C-alpha positions as CSV (number, residue, x, y, z in Angstrom):
1,W,-33.5,28.5,-41.1
2,L,-32.3,25.2,-41.9
3,P,-32.6,22.3,-39.4
4,G,-29.8,21.6,-37.2
5,N,-26.9,23.7,-35.8
6,R,-24.7,26.1,-37.5
7,S,-21.7,27.3,-35.6
8,I,-18.7,29.6,-36.2
9,E,-15.7,29.3,-33.9
10,H,-12.6,31.5,-33.7
11,R,-9.5,30.4,-31.9
12,G,-6.8,33.0,-32.7
13,A,-7.3,35.3,-29.7
14,R,-8.5,38.2,-31.7
15,P,-11.7,38.3,-33.8
16,T,-10.6,38.2,-37.5
17,Q,-11.9,40.2,-40.3
18,T,-13.6,37.1,-41.8
19,R,-15.1,35.8,-38.5
20,P,-16.4,38.8,-36.5
21,P,-18.4,37.9,-33.4
22,V,-21.8,38.9,-34.8
23,L,-24.8,37.0,-36.2
24,W,-27.7,38.4,-38.2
25,A,-31.0,36.4,-38.6
26,T,-33.4,37.9,-41.1
27,T,-36.8,37.1,-42.6
28,P,-36.8,36.2,-46.4
29,G,-36.5,39.3,-48.6
30,T,-34.9,41.5,-45.8
31,G,-33.0,44.5,-47.1
32,E,-31.5,47.7,-45.7
33,W,-35.0,49.2,-45.1
34,H,-37.4,46.3,-45.0
35,G,-37.8,43.1,-43.2
36,E,-37.4,41.8,-39.6
37,V,-33.9,41.4,-38.3
38,W,-32.5,39.8,-35.1
39,A,-28.7,40.6,-34.4
40,V,-26.5,39.2,-31.7
41,H,-23.0,40.5,-31.1
42,L,-20.4,39.2,-28.5
43,A,-18.4,42.1,-27.1
44,W,-15.2,40.2,-26.7
45,G,-12.0,40.7,-28.6
46,A,-10.7,37.1,-28.2
47,N,-11.8,33.5,-28.8
48,H,-15.5,33.1,-29.3
49,V,-18.2,30.8,-30.6
50,M,-21.4,31.8,-32.4
51,V,-24.3,29.5,-32.9
52,A,-27.6,29.5,-34.9
53,E,-29.9,26.6,-34.3
54,I,-33.3,25.4,-35.0
55,T,-34.4,22.6,-32.6
56,P,-36.5,19.6,-33.5
57,D,-39.5,21.2,-31.9
58,G,-39.2,24.2,-34.2
59,R,-37.6,26.8,-31.8
60,R,-34.9,29.0,-33.1
61,H,-32.1,30.5,-31.1
62,L,-29.0,32.5,-31.5
63,Q,-26.1,32.0,-29.0
64,A,-22.9,33.6,-28.5
65,G,-20.1,33.2,-26.0
66,E,-16.4,33.1,-25.2
67,L,-14.6,29.9,-26.4
68,L,-12.7,28.4,-23.6
69,N,-10.0,26.0,-24.3
70,P,-9.5,23.0,-21.8
71,G,-8.2,24.2,-18.4
72,E,-8.5,28.0,-19.1
73,V,-11.2,28.4,-16.4
74,C,-11.4,26.1,-13.5
75,L,-13.9,27.2,-10.8
76,E,-13.4,26.0,-7.1
77,P,-16.3,26.1,-4.8
78,G,-17.5,29.6,-4.3
79,E,-15.7,31.0,-7.4
80,S,-17.5,32.5,-10.4
81,Y,-17.0,33.3,-14.0
82,T,-18.3,36.4,-15.7
83,S,-19.1,36.1,-19.3
84,P,-18.4,38.8,-21.9
85,W,-21.5,40.9,-22.7
86,V,-23.8,39.7,-25.4
87,L,-25.7,42.6,-27.1
88,G,-29.0,41.9,-29.0
89,M,-30.7,44.0,-31.5
90,W,-34.1,43.8,-33.2
91,S,-35.6,45.8,-36.0
92,G,-38.8,45.5,-38.0
93,E,-37.6,47.8,-40.7
94,G,-34.4,46.2,-42.0
95,M,-30.6,46.1,-41.5
96,T,-29.9,49.8,-41.5
97,P,-32.2,50.7,-38.5
98,A,-30.9,47.5,-36.7
99,S,-27.4,48.9,-37.0
100,W,-28.3,52.0,-35.3
101,G,-28.9,50.2,-32.1
102,F,-25.3,49.0,-32.0
103,H,-24.1,52.5,-32.9
104,R,-26.2,54.1,-30.1
105,E,-24.6,51.6,-27.7
106,V,-21.0,52.7,-28.8
107,R,-22.0,56.4,-28.6
108,S,-23.6,56.1,-25.2
109,R,-20.3,55.2,-23.5
110,R,-18.7,57.9,-21.4
111,H,-15.2,57.9,-23.1
112,H,-16.7,57.9,-26.5
113,P,-15.7,61.1,-28.5
114,G,-19.0,62.6,-29.3
115,P,-19.7,65.4,-31.8
116,D,-18.3,68.0,-29.4
117,R,-14.9,66.4,-29.7
118,A,-14.0,66.4,-33.4
119,R,-12.0,63.4,-34.6
120,P,-8.7,64.9,-35.8
121,V,-7.7,64.2,-39.4
122,L,-4.6,62.2,-39.1
123,V,-1.5,61.4,-41.2
124,S,0.2,58.0,-40.6
125,T,3.9,57.4,-41.6
126,W,3.4,53.7,-42.4
127,E,2.7,53.8,-46.2
128,A,4.6,57.1,-46.4
129,G,7.9,55.3,-45.6
130,Y,7.4,52.0,-43.8
131,F,10.5,51.4,-41.7
132,D,12.3,54.6,-43.1
133,Q,12.6,56.9,-40.0
134,D,14.9,59.6,-41.4
135,P,14.1,62.6,-39.2
136,Q,14.6,65.2,-41.9
137,R,12.1,63.4,-44.2
138,L,9.7,63.1,-41.4
139,R,9.8,66.8,-40.6
140,H,9.1,67.5,-44.3
141,L,6.0,65.2,-44.1
142,V,4.9,67.1,-41.0
143,D,5.1,70.4,-42.9
144,L,3.2,69.1,-45.9
145,A,0.5,67.5,-43.6
146,A,0.0,70.8,-41.9
147,R,-0.3,72.6,-45.2
148,I,-3.2,70.6,-46.3
149,G,-5.2,70.7,-43.0
150,V,-4.1,67.5,-41.1
151,E,-4.5,67.7,-37.5
152,R,-2.7,64.7,-36.0
153,F,0.7,63.1,-36.9
154,V,1.1,59.3,-36.1
155,L,4.6,57.9,-36.1
156,D,4.4,54.3,-37.2
157,D,6.7,51.2,-36.9
158,G,10.6,51.6,-36.9
159,W,11.3,54.2,-34.3
160,F,12.6,52.0,-31.4
161,G,15.4,49.5,-30.6
162,A,16.9,47.5,-33.6
163,R,13.5,47.7,-35.5
164,R,14.6,48.2,-39.1
165,D,12.3,45.5,-40.4
166,D,9.7,43.1,-38.9
167,R,12.1,40.5,-37.8
168,R,13.7,42.3,-34.7
169,G,13.2,44.8,-32.0
170,L,9.7,44.2,-30.7
171,G,9.7,44.5,-26.9
172,D,12.5,47.0,-26.8
173,W,10.4,50.1,-26.3
174,T,13.3,52.6,-26.2
175,V,13.9,55.3,-29.0
176,S,16.5,54.1,-31.3
177,A,19.7,56.2,-31.2
178,D,20.6,54.9,-34.7
179,V,17.7,56.6,-36.5
180,H,16.8,59.3,-33.9
181,P,20.2,60.3,-32.3
182,Q,18.6,63.2,-30.6
183,G,15.6,61.2,-29.5
184,L,12.0,61.8,-30.7
185,E,11.6,65.1,-28.8
186,P,12.9,67.4,-31.7
187,L,10.6,65.7,-34.2
188,F,7.5,65.9,-31.9
189,D,8.3,69.5,-30.9
190,H,8.2,70.2,-34.7
191,V,4.8,68.5,-35.0
192,R,3.4,70.5,-32.2
193,A,4.8,73.7,-33.5
194,A,3.0,72.9,-36.9
195,G,-0.3,72.8,-34.9
196,L,-0.7,69.0,-34.8
197,D,-0.9,66.6,-31.9
198,V,1.2,63.5,-31.5
199,G,0.5,59.8,-32.0
200,L,2.8,56.7,-31.8
201,W,2.6,53.2,-33.1
202,V,3.2,50.3,-30.5
203,E,2.7,46.6,-30.3
204,P,3.2,46.0,-26.6
205,E,1.8,42.4,-26.4
206,M,4.5,41.1,-28.6
207,V,8.2,40.4,-28.6
208,N,10.7,39.3,-31.3
209,P,13.2,36.5,-30.3
210,D,15.8,38.8,-31.8
211,S,15.4,41.6,-29.1
212,D,17.1,42.5,-25.9
213,L,14.0,41.8,-23.9
214,Y,13.7,38.2,-25.1
215,R,17.4,37.5,-24.6
216,Q,17.1,38.7,-21.0
217,H,13.7,37.1,-20.2
218,P,13.0,34.1,-22.7
219,D,10.5,32.8,-20.0
220,W,8.2,35.9,-20.4
221,V,6.2,34.6,-23.3
222,L,3.2,32.4,-23.9
223,A,4.7,29.1,-25.1
224,T,4.0,25.4,-24.5
225,P,6.5,24.0,-22.1
226,G,8.7,21.3,-23.7
227,Y,8.1,22.5,-27.3
228,E,10.0,24.9,-29.6
229,P,7.9,28.3,-29.5
230,V,5.9,28.8,-32.6
231,L,6.6,32.0,-34.4
232,G,4.1,34.1,-36.1
233,R,5.4,37.1,-38.2
234,H,8.8,36.5,-36.5
235,Q,7.3,37.2,-33.1
236,L,5.9,35.6,-29.8
237,V,3.3,36.8,-27.3
238,L,4.3,38.3,-23.9
239,D,2.6,36.8,-21.0
240,L,0.8,39.8,-19.5
241,T,-0.7,37.8,-16.7
242,R,2.8,37.7,-15.0
243,P,3.0,40.8,-12.8
244,E,6.7,41.5,-13.7
245,V,5.8,41.4,-17.5
246,R,2.7,43.6,-17.0
247,D,4.7,46.1,-14.9
248,H,7.6,46.2,-17.4
249,V,5.2,47.0,-20.4
250,L,3.2,49.5,-18.3
251,E,6.2,51.4,-17.2
252,R,7.9,51.4,-20.6
253,L,4.6,53.0,-22.0
254,T,4.3,55.4,-19.1
255,D,7.7,56.7,-19.7
256,L,7.1,57.2,-23.5
257,I,3.7,59.0,-23.0
258,T,5.0,61.2,-20.3
259,S,8.3,62.1,-21.9
260,L,7.0,62.6,-25.4
261,G,3.6,64.1,-24.7
262,I,1.8,61.3,-26.6
263,T,-2.0,61.8,-26.9
264,W,-2.7,58.8,-29.2
265,L,-1.5,55.2,-29.3
266,K,-2.0,53.1,-32.4
267,W,-2.1,49.6,-30.6
268,D,-1.2,46.8,-33.0
269,M,-1.5,43.1,-32.5
270,N,-0.1,41.1,-35.4
271,R,0.1,37.5,-34.2
272,D,-2.5,35.0,-33.4
273,H,-2.3,32.9,-30.2
274,V,-0.9,29.7,-31.4
275,A,0.6,27.2,-28.8
276,A,0.0,30.1,-26.4
277,S,0.3,28.3,-23.1
278,Q,1.1,29.7,-19.8
279,S,3.8,28.4,-17.6
280,G,1.6,25.7,-16.1
281,G,0.7,24.4,-19.6
282,A,-2.9,25.5,-19.8
283,A,-4.1,27.6,-22.7
284,G,-3.5,31.3,-21.9
285,T,-5.9,33.4,-24.0
286,H,-8.6,34.0,-21.5
287,R,-6.3,35.3,-18.8
288,Q,-4.2,37.1,-21.2
289,T,-7.2,39.0,-22.6
290,R,-8.3,40.0,-19.1
291,A,-4.8,41.1,-18.4
292,L,-4.7,43.2,-21.5
293,H,-8.0,44.9,-20.5
294,G,-6.5,45.6,-17.1
295,L,-3.5,47.2,-18.7
296,W,-5.7,49.5,-20.8
297,T,-7.6,50.4,-17.8
298,E,-4.5,51.4,-15.8
299,L,-3.2,53.4,-18.8
300,R,-6.3,55.3,-19.1
301,R,-6.4,55.9,-15.4
302,R,-2.9,57.4,-15.5
303,F,-3.5,59.4,-18.7
304,P,-7.4,60.3,-18.9
305,S,-6.8,62.2,-22.0
306,L,-5.0,59.3,-23.9
307,E,-6.8,57.8,-26.8
308,I,-6.1,54.2,-28.0
309,E,-6.7,53.0,-31.6
310,S,-7.2,49.2,-32.0
311,C,-5.3,48.0,-35.0
312,A,-4.6,44.2,-34.9
313,S,-3.5,43.7,-38.4
314,G,-6.2,46.1,-39.5
315,G,-9.7,45.1,-38.2
316,G,-8.7,42.2,-36.0
317,R,-10.3,43.7,-32.9
318,G,-13.3,45.7,-33.9
319,D,-15.8,44.3,-31.3
320,L,-17.7,46.4,-28.7
321,G,-15.8,45.0,-25.9
322,T,-12.5,46.3,-27.2
323,L,-14.3,49.6,-27.8
324,E,-14.9,49.9,-24.1
325,Q,-11.3,51.0,-23.8
326,T,-10.4,52.2,-27.3
327,V,-11.8,55.0,-29.5
328,R,-11.2,53.8,-33.0
329,V,-10.8,50.7,-35.1
330,W,-8.3,50.6,-38.0
331,A,-10.6,48.9,-40.3
332,S,-8.1,47.1,-42.7
333,D,-4.5,47.3,-43.8
334,C,-5.9,47.5,-47.4
335,N,-6.4,51.0,-48.5
336,D,-7.5,50.1,-52.0
337,P,-10.7,52.1,-52.4
338,V,-12.5,49.2,-54.3
339,E,-11.9,46.8,-51.5
340,R,-12.5,49.5,-48.8
341,Q,-16.0,50.2,-50.2
342,R,-17.3,46.8,-49.1
343,I,-14.9,46.5,-46.0
344,Q,-16.4,49.8,-44.6
345,R,-20.0,48.9,-45.6
346,G,-19.6,45.6,-43.6
347,W,-18.0,47.5,-40.6
348,S,-21.0,50.0,-40.6
349,L,-23.4,47.1,-39.7
350,L,-21.7,47.2,-36.2
351,L,-19.8,50.5,-35.8
352,P,-20.7,54.2,-36.2
353,P,-18.7,56.2,-38.7
354,E,-16.5,58.1,-36.3
355,V,-14.8,55.0,-34.9
356,I,-13.9,53.4,-38.4
357,G,-10.5,54.5,-39.5
358,C,-10.6,55.4,-43.2
359,H,-7.5,56.7,-45.0
360,V,-6.7,58.3,-48.4
361,G,-3.9,56.1,-49.7
362,P,-1.5,56.7,-52.6
363,P,-2.6,56.4,-56.3
364,R,-1.4,52.8,-56.4
365,A,-2.5,50.6,-53.6
366,H,0.3,48.6,-52.1
367,T,-1.8,45.6,-51.1
368,T,-3.4,45.2,-54.6
369,G,-1.4,47.1,-57.0
370,R,-4.6,48.7,-58.3
371,H,-4.5,52.4,-59.4
372,A,-7.4,54.7,-58.4
373,A,-8.2,58.4,-59.0
374,L,-8.0,60.7,-56.0
375,G,-11.8,61.5,-56.3
376,F,-12.5,57.9,-55.8
377,R,-10.1,57.4,-52.9
378,A,-11.5,60.5,-51.3
379,I,-15.2,59.6,-51.5
380,T,-14.2,56.2,-49.9
381,A,-12.4,57.7,-47.0
382,L,-14.7,60.6,-46.2
383,F,-17.3,58.4,-44.5
384,G,-15.3,57.5,-41.3
385,H,-12.4,58.9,-39.1
386,L,-10.5,60.5,-42.0
387,G,-6.7,60.0,-42.3
388,V,-3.9,60.1,-44.9
389,E,-1.7,57.1,-45.7
390,W,0.4,58.6,-48.6
391,D,4.0,59.9,-48.9
392,L,3.0,63.5,-49.4
393,A,6.5,64.3,-50.6
394,R,5.8,62.2,-53.6
395,A,2.5,64.0,-54.4
396,G,2.5,66.8,-56.8
397,G,1.3,70.3,-56.0
398,D,-2.0,69.7,-57.8
399,D,-2.5,66.5,-55.7
400,L,-1.8,68.3,-52.5
401,D,-4.2,71.1,-53.4
402,A,-6.8,68.5,-54.1
403,L,-6.2,66.7,-51.0
404,A,-6.5,69.9,-49.0
405,E,-10.0,70.3,-50.6
406,V,-10.9,66.9,-49.5
407,I,-9.9,67.4,-45.9
408,A,-11.7,70.8,-45.9
409,L,-14.8,69.0,-47.2
410,H,-14.6,66.4,-44.5
411,R,-14.1,69.0,-41.8
412,R,-17.1,70.9,-43.1
413,F,-19.4,67.9,-42.9
414,R,-17.7,66.2,-39.9
415,P,-20.4,67.0,-37.3
416,L,-23.0,65.3,-39.6
417,L,-20.7,62.4,-40.5
418,H,-19.7,61.8,-36.9
419,G,-23.0,62.5,-35.2
420,G,-25.8,61.3,-37.6
421,D,-27.2,58.0,-38.5
422,A,-25.2,55.8,-40.9
423,V,-27.5,54.5,-43.8
424,R,-27.0,52.1,-46.5
425,F,-29.2,51.7,-49.6
426,D,-30.5,48.7,-51.7
427,V,-29.5,49.6,-55.2
428,V,-31.9,46.9,-56.3
429,P,-34.7,46.8,-53.8
430,P,-35.6,43.4,-52.2
431,G,-37.9,41.4,-54.5
432,E,-37.0,43.3,-57.7
433,G,-34.0,41.2,-58.6
434,P,-30.6,40.0,-57.3
435,D,-28.1,42.5,-55.7
436,D,-25.9,44.3,-58.2
437,P,-22.2,44.2,-57.1
438,A,-21.3,46.9,-59.6
439,L,-23.1,49.6,-57.6
440,L,-23.2,50.7,-54.1
441,A,-24.9,53.5,-52.2
442,H,-24.5,54.6,-48.6
443,G,-24.3,57.8,-46.5
444,V,-25.3,59.6,-43.1
445,Y,-28.6,61.2,-42.2
446,A,-28.7,63.9,-39.4
447,A,-30.6,62.6,-36.4
448,D,-33.3,65.2,-36.8
449,R,-33.4,64.5,-40.6
450,S,-32.6,68.2,-41.3
451,E,-29.8,67.2,-43.8
452,A,-27.8,64.3,-45.2
453,L,-24.7,63.4,-47.1
454,V,-24.9,60.4,-49.4
455,A,-22.7,58.7,-51.9
456,W,-23.5,56.7,-55.1
457,I,-20.5,54.5,-56.1
458,Q,-19.8,52.7,-59.4
459,V,-17.5,50.0,-58.4
460,S,-17.3,48.2,-61.8
461,T,-19.0,48.3,-65.2
462,H,-22.8,48.0,-65.0
463,A,-24.8,45.7,-67.1
464,A,-27.4,48.4,-68.0
465,L,-26.5,51.5,-70.0
466,V,-28.4,53.7,-67.4
467,P,-28.3,53.0,-63.7
468,P,-31.5,52.4,-61.8
469,P,-33.2,55.2,-59.8
470,W,-31.5,55.9,-56.4
471,R,-34.2,55.6,-53.7
472,L,-33.4,57.2,-50.4
473,P,-35.8,55.9,-47.7
474,G,-35.8,57.1,-44.0
475,L,-35.9,60.8,-44.4
476,A,-38.8,62.9,-43.0
477,P,-41.6,62.0,-45.6
478,H,-43.4,65.4,-45.3
479,R,-40.3,67.7,-45.4
480,H,-38.7,69.0,-48.6
481,Y,-35.0,68.6,-49.4
482,A,-32.8,70.6,-51.7
483,V,-30.6,68.1,-53.6
484,R,-27.1,69.3,-54.6
485,H,-24.3,67.6,-56.1
486,V,-21.0,68.1,-54.1
487,P,-18.1,68.0,-56.7
488,L,-14.9,66.2,-55.7
489,P,-11.4,67.0,-57.0
490,G,-10.0,65.0,-59.8
491,G,-12.2,65.8,-62.7
492,A,-15.6,64.5,-64.0
493,P,-16.6,61.1,-62.5
494,G,-18.3,60.1,-65.9
495,P,-19.3,61.5,-69.3
496,A,-20.8,64.9,-68.8
497,A,-23.4,64.2,-71.6
498,E,-24.9,61.3,-69.5
499,S,-25.3,63.3,-66.3
500,P,-28.9,64.2,-65.2
501,P,-30.0,67.8,-65.2
502,W,-30.2,68.1,-61.4
503,M,-26.5,67.6,-61.1
504,H,-25.8,70.9,-63.1
505,A,-28.6,72.9,-61.6
506,D,-27.8,76.4,-60.2
507,P,-26.9,75.8,-56.5
508,A,-29.3,78.6,-55.6
509,R,-32.1,76.9,-57.5
510,P,-31.5,73.1,-56.7
511,L,-33.9,70.2,-57.3
512,V,-36.3,70.0,-54.4
513,L,-38.1,66.8,-53.5
514,S,-40.2,65.6,-50.6
515,G,-38.8,62.9,-48.3
516,E,-41.7,60.7,-49.6
517,A,-40.7,61.3,-53.2
518,L,-37.0,60.6,-52.4
519,A,-38.2,57.2,-50.8
520,T,-40.5,56.1,-53.5
521,W,-38.8,57.4,-56.7
522,G,-35.5,58.9,-55.7
523,V,-33.2,60.7,-58.0
524,Q,-31.5,59.4,-61.2
525,P,-27.9,58.8,-60.8
526,P,-25.5,59.6,-63.6
527,V,-23.6,57.2,-65.9
528,L,-20.2,56.9,-64.2
529,W,-16.8,55.6,-65.0
530,P,-16.0,52.4,-63.1
531,Q,-14.3,53.2,-59.8
532,H,-15.9,56.6,-59.5
533,G,-18.7,58.0,-57.4
534,I,-20.8,61.2,-56.8
535,L,-21.3,62.9,-53.4
536,V,-24.7,64.4,-52.8
537,H,-25.9,66.8,-50.0
538,L,-29.6,66.9,-49.0
539,E,-30.8,69.9,-47.1
540,A,-34.3,70.4,-45.6
541,V,-35.7,73.7,-46.9
542,D,-38.8,73.7,-44.6
543,A,-39.3,73.6,-40.9
544,T,-39.8,70.4,-38.9
545,P,-43.5,69.5,-39.4
546,A,-45.7,69.4,-36.4
547,P,-46.2,65.9,-35.0
C-alpha cells in the first residue's frame, strides 16, 4: 500500500467494463492459489466510489459506496437513507478461493438458476442479421438452430416501431407492421414448434427523439431544464420516477410478454446518464436506479418464470445488486475469442460461470476484424452460459456439424460447468517470474472434487519452444485422477509431433495422477498454434478418502 488515498469514481449511471465496483487488496506475491486477499464489492448498478487508503497512523481501509451528486438525497428530520450492500471477502489461499465467496453469494439467492435448472443454449439474432428482420430468413435461422441443439431463440433489435437503425424508434414498443405484417406470433409459434423457447431484446429505459413516444411526451425524459438535451447514441433516458412513465413502460412490456409468450428479456441500456436531471433540476440517477429496480420487481411479480438478462452495452451492469433481479450478464459486445479470454477471466473474479453470457461468434469478429478457428471460438465460449452469435445460414454444413458437436459437449458438461467451482491457474507461479500474457489456463472443479474440466490456452506466440508445466492445485491431494484430452472440432490445435504422449493415450488407459502430483508438477501441455487451446477432463478413479 502506498501512503495516501486512491479512489475510483464512476458517474455514468452504470458500472463500466473498465471501472467495475470491486477492489482487491493482496499481499506481495499473491497469485490464484497463494497469498492473502481482501476483496470489497459494491452491489450497485449505478454511480459509485471505491477508496483504498493508508492513514498516517498506518491503518489500511477499503471503502465502497454509492456516489451521490448534489441534491440527489436530501433527508428531512426522521427520514433515512439505505445504502447499497457492500460485500467483503477474505482468503488466505489466493484469488481463486476468494472468488468462490462471491460466487456462493450469487448462487445462494432464491431466484438463481441452480444446477437443477439447466441454462438453455441460446441463439441471438444480433450478429446474425443486425436490424434485418425478414421473417422468412428468421424462420430459417430457427430451423438451423434447432438442428444443432440450440434451446432458446432471442430476437434482437429491429422488431418494433420505425426501428430500422439505431437513430429512431426506441420507446415505441409495438411490433412493426412494416417488417412483421402478421405480427411476431407466427415467428414465435415456429420457434416453439421447433422446440425452442422465446426471448426478446428490449431497451425500456431509453427513447429516441425520433419516436412517436417522444413526440407525444417530450417532458418524459431526464434532461436539464433550460438546456438542449444531450444525446448519447441518438437517444435520451426516460424518467422512470414519474408514475405515468413507469406505468406506460410496465404496461407495454406486460402486453408483449403476455401476448407473445416471452420467457426471456435481453434488457439493454446503451446510454450513460449525462445531464440527466429530473424536472426539479436535481441529478436523477439515484431515484432512477431505485425506480428501475422497482420496475424489475413488479415484472417478476407478474411473471414469476420470466428471466431477465442484463446487457448494458455488454458488461455495463454486472454487479451483484443487478443480479438480485437478473439471471445473466452479457459479458461484452466483443465476441473476438482473443479478447474474450481475458474479459471472461476478469468476470470470473466476481461471477460464477452460469451467469456469464459467452457466445460462439462468426469466423471474423465484427468488433476487431480478427479471424479465429471454430475450435478456439468454442473453447472460449464453453465456460459460461453458452450461446451462438452467428448467421448460421452463412455457415457451411461442416461448420454446422462442428457447432452441433460443441453444443453437445457443453450440454454434456453443463452440470459441472454451472455447478462447480471456477478456477484459474498461474501459468508462471508467483515468485518464479513475470506473468506470461501468451498463455492462460482456467476451468471448473466439481464441488466434491470428483471431476474437473480445464482449458490451456495459447493466446499468442510463446517465447519458449516448449510451454511450462501446467500445475493444477486445489484438487483432492490423495485422490487419483484420470487425465483425458477432449478433442474439439476444427482439426489439430498444434503440430502433432509436439504433443505429449498423454494426449494420445487410449481413453481406456489414460494417464493417472494424484491430486498432489497434479498440484506440484502437473501435466506437460503441448506446443500449440497461437489462438488455439486444449480441453482436458479430469475424473477421480478412486473413492473419496476418509477424513
